[in-house]
ZAMIZA-237753 format. One line per field, with one value per residue (C-alpha): x, y, z. Coordinates in steps of 0.25 Angstrom, whole numbers, plus 5000, padded with zeros to 4 digits. Layout:
residues N
X = [X; ...]
Y = [Y; ...]
Z = [Z; ...]
This chain:
residues 85
X = [4970; 4973; 4988; 4986; 4975; 4983; 4979; 4964; 4953; 4952; 4937; 4925; 4910; 4898; 4885; 4873; 4860; 4863; 4874; 4889; 4899; 4913; 4926; 4939; 4953; 4964; 4978; 4983; 4996; 5005; 5004; 4989; 4978; 4972; 4959; 4958; 4961; 4951; 4940; 4943; 4942; 4929; 4923; 4927; 4923; 4909; 4908; 4913; 4904; 4892; 4895; 4900; 4892; 4880; 4879; 4877; 4889; 4888; 4901; 4915; 4925; 4940; 4951; 4965; 4973; 4987; 4995; 5005; 5018; 5017; 5029; 5020; 5010; 5022; 5026; 5012; 5012; 5025; 5019; 5008; 4997; 4986; 4991; 4977; 4972]
Y = [4986; 4972; 4975; 4987; 4981; 4969; 4959; 4959; 4964; 4979; 4981; 4973; 4978; 4971; 4975; 4973; 4978; 4993; 4995; 4992; 4988; 4991; 4985; 4991; 4986; 4997; 5001; 5014; 5021; 5022; 5037; 5039; 5038; 5024; 5029; 5041; 5033; 5022; 5033; 5039; 5026; 5022; 5035; 5035; 5021; 5024; 5037; 5030; 5018; 5026; 5036; 5027; 5015; 5021; 5010; 5014; 5010; 5004; 5001; 5004; 4997; 5001; 4991; 4996; 4983; 4989; 5002; 5003; 5012; 5024; 5017; 5006; 5015; 5021; 5008; 5005; 5018; 5015; 5002; 5009; 5004; 5012; 5016; 5019; 5005]
Z = [5466; 5470; 5471; 5480; 5488; 5492; 5481; 5484; 5475; 5477; 5475; 5479; 5477; 5482; 5477; 5486; 5480; 5475; 5485; 5482; 5494; 5490; 5496; 5491; 5495; 5492; 5495; 5500; 5497; 5510; 5515; 5512; 5523; 5522; 5528; 5519; 5506; 5510; 5513; 5499; 5492; 5499; 5496; 5481; 5479; 5484; 5476; 5463; 5464; 5467; 5456; 5445; 5447; 5454; 5465; 5479; 5488; 5502; 5508; 5503; 5511; 5508; 5513; 5512; 5509; 5507; 5509; 5498; 5498; 5487; 5480; 5476; 5469; 5462; 5457; 5452; 5445; 5438; 5433; 5427; 5436; 5443; 5456; 5461; 5460]
């Protein structure tokens, strides 16, 4: 995640009482809608945390830190790394 998100940590979670606020830094592959990808990531993060962890989620902020060409994803796949990180 750090590589794709520009070298910073990709996920930060702050718990205040019974509510979690989440901040995600992601990369989007060139050719995909940045807005749509960010919305889907935001929704899935909220749903997954509430379902798997059982904590109520307040804010989910998604910051797109990088847009990468599809060839870079292919290179990651060839090295055996998870391209969705």
